[in-house]
C-alpha positions as CSV (number, residue, x, y, z in Angstrom):
1,M,-63.6,-17.5,-40.5
2,W,-65.5,-14.4,-40.1
3,L,-65.5,-12.8,-36.9
4,K,-67.3,-9.3,-37.6
5,R,-68.3,-8.2,-41.2
6,H,-69.5,-4.4,-42.2
7,L,-67.1,-2.9,-39.6
8,T,-67.5,0.9,-38.9
9,D,-64.4,2.6,-39.7
10,Q,-63.1,3.2,-36.3
11,Q,-63.7,-0.8,-35.7
12,A,-61.4,-1.0,-38.7
13,I,-58.9,0.9,-37.5
14,A,-58.8,-0.3,-34.1
15,V,-58.5,-4.0,-35.4
16,E,-55.5,-2.4,-37.9
17,D,-53.5,-0.8,-34.5
18,L,-53.5,-4.6,-32.9
19,K,-51.2,-5.6,-35.7
20,Q,-52.1,-9.1,-35.2
21,P,-51.3,-11.5,-38.1
22,A,-54.1,-13.9,-37.7
23,L,-56.3,-10.9,-38.0
24,N,-57.1,-9.6,-41.6
25,L,-59.5,-7.2,-42.8
26,V,-61.4,-7.9,-46.2
27,D,-62.9,-5.0,-48.2
28,E,-66.8,-6.0,-49.3
29,Y,-68.4,-4.5,-52.0
30,K,-72.3,-3.8,-51.7
31,R,-74.9,-2.7,-53.8
32,F,-76.7,0.7,-53.5
33,Y,-80.2,0.7,-54.8
34,P,-81.3,4.4,-54.5
35,Y,-85.1,4.1,-54.3
36,G,-84.6,1.7,-51.5
37,Q,-87.0,-1.3,-51.1
38,V,-89.4,0.1,-53.7
39,G,-89.6,-2.7,-56.4
40,G,-88.0,-4.9,-54.5
41,Q,-89.9,-8.1,-55.8
42,V,-88.7,-7.1,-59.2
43,V,-85.1,-5.9,-58.5
44,G,-84.3,-9.1,-56.6
45,F,-81.4,-9.5,-54.3
46,V,-77.8,-11.0,-54.0
47,G,-76.0,-13.4,-50.9
48,V,-73.4,-12.5,-48.7
49,D,-70.8,-13.3,-51.6
50,G,-72.7,-10.7,-53.8
51,S,-73.9,-13.0,-56.3
52,G,-77.7,-12.3,-57.6
53,L,-79.9,-14.9,-56.2
54,E,-83.8,-13.6,-57.6
55,G,-84.9,-10.8,-60.0
56,V,-83.3,-8.1,-62.5
57,E,-80.1,-9.1,-59.9
58,K,-79.7,-12.3,-61.1
59,G,-80.7,-12.0,-64.6
60,F,-77.8,-9.1,-64.6
61,D,-75.3,-10.5,-62.2
62,Q,-72.7,-10.2,-64.9
63,I,-73.3,-7.3,-66.0
64,L,-73.6,-5.6,-62.5
65,R,-70.2,-7.1,-61.5
66,E,-68.7,-5.6,-64.6
67,T,-69.4,-1.7,-63.2
68,R,-67.6,-2.6,-59.9
């Protein structure tokens, strides 16, 4: 169960300092678009798991994943 996503560095440190075995931090990758929303209709978008759902994101999903 997610309690919170996209923590700040300070929040992540605070969670780690709790030393609770039931709390785990998970690294998440985020795709970066240099021009923001420009061309968004063509570029498409990804789901919460990072999988391309529409547009170029969907068409080139496998290739984009391999560049991580």
